[in-house]
N, C-alpha and C positions, 0 to 999 in steps of 0.2 A: 230842391234844396231843403235841408233840415237844419233846425237851429234850436238853441235854448239860451235863456238869459238868466244870469245869477248875480248875486252881490258878493264881492270879494270880502272875506272875513279875515284873511291873513293880516296880522297887525302891521306888517311892513308893506303889504300890497304884493304885486307881482315882481319880486326881486329875483335874483339869480336862481335860487333853489326851485321855487314853484314854476318859474319860466322854463327851467330845464325839464321838470316833470311833464309840463304841457307839450313842449316841442318833441320830447321823446315819444309820448303817446301818439301825438298827431302824425308823426313820421311813419308810423306803422300802417297808415292807410293811403290808398291811391287818390282819394277825393281831395279836392281843393278845400282847405280849411282856413277860415279867417277868424280873427278875434277883433271885435269892435268895441270901442270904449268912447262914448260921446261921438265926436266928429271924426275921430281917428280910427284907422283900422290897419291891421298887419297880418302877415302870413303866419299862422300858428306853427308852422314847421320851421320857422327861423327864430332862434333865441334872440338875435339882435332886433328883429322886428318887434317881438313881444316886449322886450325890455325898453325899447325906444318909446313905447306907448306910455311908460311911467304910470301904470295903473296903481292907484292908491287904495288903501283899505277903505271899504265902504262904497267903492265905485261899482256901478253895474257894468257887466261885460256881456256881450252876446257872442256866442261861438256859432259860426255858420259853416256847414259843410255841403258841398255839392259834388256828386260823382257816384260811381257805382257802389261804393260801400259807405255812403254818407250816414245811414242810420246806425250802423255798427260803430262808426267813428264817433258820432255824437254821444252815443251811449257810453262808450269806453272813456271818452274825455271827461264827461260829466262825473262818471264813477271815480276817475283818477283825481279830479278836483275835490270831490267830497272826501275820499280816503286820505288825502294829504292836507285836509283842513284849509283849502284855498277858498272854497265857497261853503 
């Protein structure tokens, strides 16, 4: 398993646009990828799961991947989050 933790800096949190960016990127990989915020977690490949977490600006999230391409997935997701000013 590979993971990283970061603070959400998007002023509105993980609303529809950033959730869409994350699910689109995560869906490119075969690994199981989760997003964890506090006690809640969801499948990062499901926009409904991500939005249901209601992640607010300033919250810490952990992205976890496990599978054959976990390292590539984590690197790409972290890059997408930085490029889109999510973290």
